C-alpha positions in Angstrom: -56.3 15.2 10.1 -59.6 14.0 9.9 -58.5 10.8 10.8 -56.9 12.0 13.9 -60.3 13.5 14.9 -62.3 10.5 14.2 -59.9 8.2 16.3 -60.4 11.3 19.2 -63.7 11.0 19.6 -64.4 7.1 19.1 -62.1 6.5 21.9 -63.9 9.3 24.2 -67.0 7.2 23.5 -65.5 3.7 24.0 -63.6 5.4 27.4 -67.3 7.1 28.3 -68.8 3.6 27.5 -66.4 1.9 29.7 -65.5 -0.5 27.4 -61.7 1.2 27.4 -60.3 1.8 31.1 -57.7 4.5 31.6 -55.3 3.1 33.7 -51.7 3.0 33.5 -51.1 0.8 31.0 -53.8 2.5 28.4 -52.0 5.8 29.0 -48.4 4.8 28.4 -49.6 2.9 25.1 -51.6 5.8 24.3 -48.5 8.1 24.8 -45.9 5.6 22.9 -48.5 5.2 20.0 -48.5 9.0 19.7 -44.6 8.9 20.5 -44.5 6.9 17.7 -46.8 8.7 15.2 -45.7 11.8 15.7 -41.6 10.3 15.2 -42.6 9.0 11.9 -44.5 12.3 10.7 -41.6 14.8 12.0 -38.9 12.1 11.0 -39.4 10.4 7.9 -37.8 13.2 5.8 -34.8 12.5 7.3 -35.3 9.0 7.4 -35.9 8.6 3.8 -32.8 10.9 3.1 -30.4 9.0 5.0 -31.9 5.7 3.3 -31.3 7.3 0.2 -27.8 8.2 1.3 -27.3 4.9 2.3 -28.6 3.5 -0.5 -26.1 5.9 -2.7 -23.2 4.4 -0.7 -23.8 1.1 -1.4 -24.5 1.4 -4.9 -21.0 2.8 -5.2 -19.5 0.6 -2.9 -20.9 -2.1 -5.4 -19.4 -0.9 -8.1 -16.2 0.2 -7.0 -16.0 -3.7 -5.9 -17.2 -4.5 -9.3 -14.7 -2.5 -11.2 -11.8 -3.6 -8.2 -13.0 -7.3 -9.7 -12.8 -6.6 -13.6 -9.6 -5.5 -12.5 -8.4 -8.2 -10.7 -9.6 -11.1 -13.8 -8.2 -8.8 -16.5 -5.0 -9.0 -14.5 -5.1 -12.7 -13.5 -6.4 -12.8 -17.2 -3.4 -11.5 -18.5 -0.8 -13.2 -16.0 -1.9 -16.9 -17.3 -1.7 -15.6 -20.6 2.1 -14.3 -19.9 2.3 -18.4 -18.3 1.4 -19.8 -20.9 3.4 -18.4 -23.8 6.3 -18.7 -21.2 5.6 -22.7 -20.9 5.6 -22.8 -24.8 9.1 -20.6 -24.6 10.6 -22.9 -22.1 9.5 -26.1 -24.4 11.4 -24.7 -27.1 14.4 -24.0 -25.4 14.3 -27.1 -24.4 14.3 -28.4 -27.7 16.9 -26.1 -28.6 19.2 -27.4 -25.6 18.6 -30.9 -26.5 19.7 -29.7 -30.3 22.6 -28.3 -28.8 23.6 -30.8 -26.8 23.7 -33.1 -29.7 25.6 -31.3 -31.6 28.3 -30.4 -28.9 28.3 -34.5 -28.2 28.7 -35.4 -32.0 31.4 -33.2 -32.1 33.0 -34.0 -28.9 35.2 -37.0 -30.2 36.4 -34.6 -32.9 37.5 -31.7 -30.5 39.3 -34.3 -28.2 40.7 -35.9 -31.5 42.0 -32.4 -32.5 43.4 -31.3 -28.5 45.0 -34.9 -29.1 46.6 -33.9 -31.8 48.1 -30.4 -30.7 49.3 -32.0 -27.6 51.1 -34.9 -29.8 52.2 -31.7 -32.2 53.4 -30.3 -29.0 55.5 -33.6 -28.0 56.9 -33.9 -31.4 58.5 -30.2 -32.1 60.0 -30.6 -28.3 61.3 -34.0 -29.8 62.7 -32.5 -32.7 63.8 -29.5 -31.3 65.8 -31.3 -28.5 67.6 -33.9 -31.1 68.5 -30.5 -32.7 70.4 -28.9 -29.4 71.3 -32.6 -29.6 72.7 -32.6 -31.9 75.2 -29.7 -32.1 76.1 -30.6 -28.7 77.7 -34.1 -30.7 79.3 -31.6 -33.4 80.7 -29.4 -31.5 81.6 -31.5 -28.7 84.1 -33.2 -30.9 
């Protein structure tokens, strides 16, 4: 309050000595300065509260964003580990598949030979039964 009294007294002295002229611009400046000063004094608690709330909201948003980034990175790391294991499993599967194909190709001539033997045996049995039936016809036909 003492500062305001000193400022008003100083302004009155300057105006009375015609150092500061009271015209429209000066009165507008005085009104604007008074308005700003009163607004600051009356609204500073409201501004402080609003800024504090905004600070808390921004801090909360940063924490949430950080937690989401951590969750995303953790998930990404898990997927990378899974894909790395998957790659290893595919390499093992490739090795097993090559081994299986090698064994099958080794057994293929034997399997083919067995199939040929079965077919040949069937033909021989058919020929034998045909021969027996022909023999019966010849014996009973005479």
